[in-house]
C-alpha positions in Angstrom: 71.6 82.5 97.6 68.2 82.9 99.3 66.0 79.8 99.5 62.9 78.6 101.3 62.9 75.1 102.8 59.5 73.4 103.8 59.1 70.5 106.2 56.3 68.8 108.1 54.3 67.4 105.5 53.2 63.7 105.4 50.3 61.4 105.9 47.3 62.0 108.3 43.8 60.8 108.8 40.8 63.0 108.5 40.4 64.9 111.7 44.1 64.9 112.6 46.7 67.5 112.6 49.9 68.4 110.8 52.3 71.4 111.3 54.2 72.7 108.3 57.4 74.9 108.7 59.2 77.0 106.2 62.6 78.4 106.8 64.2 81.2 104.7 68.0 81.0 104.5 70.8 82.9 102.9 71.7 86.6 102.8 68.4 88.1 104.2 68.0 91.7 105.3 64.1 91.6 105.8 61.1 89.4 105.0 57.6 91.1 104.3 54.6 88.9 103.7 55.1 85.0 103.9 52.4 82.6 102.8 51.4 79.0 102.1 49.9 77.9 98.8 48.7 74.5 97.6 48.4 72.6 94.4 46.7 69.4 93.3 47.0 67.7 89.9 44.3 69.3 87.7 44.1 72.4 89.6 45.9 75.7 89.7 48.0 76.8 92.8 45.7 78.6 95.3 46.4 80.6 98.4 46.0 78.9 101.6 47.1 81.6 104.1 49.4 84.5 104.3 50.7 86.6 107.0 52.4 90.1 107.1 55.6 91.0 108.8 53.4 92.4 111.7 51.2 89.4 112.1 48.1 90.2 110.1 46.7 87.0 108.6 44.4 86.1 105.7 43.0 82.7 105.0 41.3 80.9 102.2 37.6 80.3 103.1 38.1 76.6 102.8 40.6 76.5 105.7 39.3 79.2 107.9 38.8 78.1 111.4 40.9 74.9 110.9 44.3 76.3 109.8 46.5 78.8 111.6 49.4 80.7 110.2 52.1 82.1 112.3 55.6 83.3 112.0 58.9 83.7 114.0 60.7 86.7 112.7 63.8 86.1 114.6 64.3 82.8 112.8 63.0 83.7 109.5 60.2 80.9 109.8 56.7 80.8 108.9 54.4 77.9 110.2 51.1 76.5 109.1 49.2 74.5 111.8 46.6 72.4 110.0 43.8 71.0 112.4 40.7 69.1 111.5 42.3 67.9 108.2 40.1 66.8 105.5 40.7 64.6 102.5 40.2 67.5 100.2 43.3 69.1 102.0 45.5 66.7 100.1 48.0 68.7 98.0 51.5 69.8 97.6 52.0 72.7 99.9 54.5 75.6 98.9 55.9 78.4 101.0 56.2 81.8 99.4 58.0 84.8 100.8 58.8 88.5 99.8 62.3 88.8 100.7 64.9 91.7 100.7 68.5 90.5 100.5 71.5 92.4 99.0 69.4 93.4 96.0 65.7 94.5 95.7 62.7 92.7 97.2 62.1 89.3 95.5 59.4 86.7 95.6 60.9 83.3 96.5 59.1 79.8 96.4 59.9 76.7 98.2 60.0 73.3 96.5 57.0 72.1 98.3 56.0 69.5 100.8 53.3 66.9 100.2 50.2 66.5 102.5 48.1 63.5 102.1 45.0 63.0 104.2 43.0 59.8 104.1 39.4 59.4 104.9 
């Protein structure tokens, strides 16, 4: 069974940094795009950043210049380096990945990791 496991969330003060990790485990043949989304109470889940299998990245305008997404293909892992954190970055962050296992390409989601930024 393929699954995504996030880690690295926690508490931080405004201006500080956190680094999120997401590891894909299970019977995996290949992974295409991987990304990070976030969700707060009262708002829909939004894309924070995504990265292709070759390393091309896209960012939400609100995090551009502050967050950096990267991946380690050998270890089926994607990272989100979050610098210059702001209180508005507070949210549950979810990892998403397009994965090919024994069957067809399938979208998988992690269970989320909470990020809380104090002012």
